[in-house]
N, C-alpha and C positions, 0 to 999 in steps of 0.2 A: 504493500500500500504506500509505503514511503517513497519508493522509487517512482511509482505512478504520479504522486503529487509533484515530485521534482521536475517531471517532464513539462509541467505547465509554467515553471519559472525559468526562463531562458534568457541568456544574454545574446544579443544580436547586434549587427552593425546598423547604423542609422541609414535609412533609405528615404527616398522621396515620398514614400507612402506613410512614413512615420508621422503620427499626429502630434507626438511630443517626444522629447528626449528624456528618458528616465534614468536617473543616477542613484545608485545605492551608496550611501555614505556611512562609514563605520570607523570607530576609533574609541579609545578609552575616554572616560569622562574627564573633561578638562584639557583635552588635546587640541581644542581650537576648531571644532567642526563648524560652529556657528559662524565664525569669521570667514571660513571658506564658502559656506552657503551664501552669505551676503555678498562676497566678492564675485561669485559666479552670477548671481541673480541681479547684481547691481543695485540692491536696495536692502535696507536693514529689516529683513523679514524674520530672522532668527535672533533671539536675544543673546548677546555676547557677554562673556564673563562667567563667573562661577554659577553653576545651576543652583537655584534656591532649594530645589527638592533633591539634589544629589544626582543619582544615576537616572538616565533616561530609560523608562520602562516600556514605552510604546513606540511603534514605528510612526514617525511624524513626517508628513509630506509638506514641503515648502515649494510653492509654485509661482512662476512669473513668466512673462513674455520677454525674451531677450532677442533683439534683432529679428523680430517677427517669428521667432521659434519659441514654442512653449516648453519650458523646462520644469520637470518635477524631480525634486531632490528628496529622496527617502532617507531620513535620518534614523538609523536603527539603534535599538538598545545595545549597550556595550557588551559584546561577548568577552571583552577584555576586562570587564569589571567583575571581580569575584564577590558578587553579592546575591546571585541567584543561580539556580541550576541551569547549566548550559542547554539542556534538552528543552526546558520551558522557553528559553529565549529563542532558540532556533525554530521551535514550533510557532512562536508568535510572529517571527519574521516571515516564515513560509506562508502562514495563513493570511497575513495582511497583504503581502505582495501578490499572492495567488488571487485574492479577491479584488484587488484594486489595480493591479499592474501585471499584465500577462508577460510583458517583455521588458527587460532592462538592457540599457546600452552601455553602461559604464559603472565600474566599481571604484570608488575612491576610498583608499585605506589610509587613515591618518595616524602618524607617529610623531611625537614631539622630538624635534631636533636639538632642543636646548637641554636635554637630559643626557647623562653619561652613558646610559645603556637602554636597550630595548627590553622591556619586561617579559618574563616568561609567558604571562597571560596574553600578551600581544602576539607572541609567536604561536601559541596554542590556538588563538582565534583564527589564524590562517588555515590551520587544519580543519577547524569547524566549518569555515566557509567553503572549503573544498568538499566537505561532506554534503553540505546543503545544495550546492550548485554544481558539483563535480569540479575537477580541476580546470574545466573549460572556462570557468569564471575569470581566470587569470589572463586569458587571451585579451580581455577587454578591461584591464585594471591599471590604475595608476596609484602609486604610493606617494602621499604628500607628506613631506617633512615639515611640520608646522613649527611656528615660533622661530623661524630661521633668523628673524631680525634680532632675537635675543641671544643668539649664540656669540660668545665672546672668545677671541683668540687668546692663547697663552701670553703672559706678560712679556716673555722674551721675544715675541714677534713685534717688529717695529715698522717695517715698510709695507706699503700697500701691496706690493708684489708678493711678499711673504704671507700677508693676510689672505690674498686670493688663493694662493696655492694651498694654504692650510685649510681653507673652507672647502675647496674641491676634494681634498683628501678625506675630509670628514663626510662629505656626501658619498664618497667611494666606500667608506667603512660601513655606512648604513646600507648601501647597495649590496655589499657582500653578505650582510646579516639577512637581508630580505631574500636574496637568492638561495641561501642555505635553508631558510625556513620553507620556501616554496618547494625546493627539491625534496625536503623531508615530508612534505604533504602530498607528494606524488607527481609533482610537475617536473617535466624533463628539464635538464640544465639548460639546454638550448633555448627553451621557451622562457624559463625563469630569468635568464639574463636579458631578455627583451622587454621585461616589464619595467616601465619608467619609474624612477625614484627621483622626485622633484622637490627642491626646497621651496616653501611658501612662507609668507609672513603676514603682517598686518596690511591692511589696505586703506584704512582711513587715516588721513593726516592728523597730527596732534602737535601740541607745543613741544613735547618731548621727542617726537618723531615726525618732522615736517615732510619727509620723503619716505614713507613706510615701505614702498615697493622696492627700494634699492637694497641689494644684498652685496656681500663682498665681491662676488664674481659676476654680477649682472645688474644693469641699471633698473630693471623692472621685472620682478619675479613672476608677475601675472601672465605676461605674454608667453614665456616658455611653458608655463603650467597649462595655459589654454591650448597651446599647440600640441602638447603631449596628450591631453584629453581628447582632442579632435582627431589625433592620428595614432591612437593607442594600438591599432592593429598593425601598424607598419613595423 
C-alpha cells in the first residue's frame, strides 16, 4: 500500500503544461527557510525569525505569482527535528502532498552554513526523503547553505583573495558531506555529485547589512541560486 501511495507523489520537470511550479522545502527549525521562501516569492509571505511555536508540525503552502508563473512552496515539518516520530511526519507529508499537489518540480534542502558541522539528524533526513520519494527525488534537488552572510573567516585570513578562497573551500566541504550522505541513501556517486550545493543568505537590506546578497565569492547570491533551481536537471 505504501508503494502505491508513493506513485502519486512524483517529481517532474517543468513543462509548458504546468499550471504552477511546486517546490518542497525542508530543513531543521531555525535554518532560515522563511527567508528563502520570501526571497523566491519576492514578498514577505513567511514570517522570518524564530518560530513562536517551535517546530513546524504541518505542511504549509506559500503561494505567489512571480513573472506570470504561479509558485507554490510547500514548507514541510522538520524531519531533522527530533521531537516527533519520523513515521508520523513522513505520513503527514505524503498525505498532504498527495491531496493537494500531485506533482513536485523541485526539492530545496536547507542546511545552515554558519555552523561547524552538519547534524546527524540532517543526514538521516536525507535517507527518509529517499524512502518517501525514492532516490529519484535527488534528480531535481538543490541544497541551500543558509546564513552564508554570517559565516566569518578565521582571524589569520587578511586579504580579500584569501577570504574568497577560504569561502569556496568551505562550500566544497559541505558539498563533500552532502555527496557522502546521498550515496549512503542509495544515490549513485555520479548523480550525487551533480546535485547543486549553493550558499544563500539574507535578502532584505538593513542598517547592519546594506548589501545582504553579497557573499565573499559573489556579488549576488540570489542569481546563482535561481539559476541552479531552474537548471537542476543539467
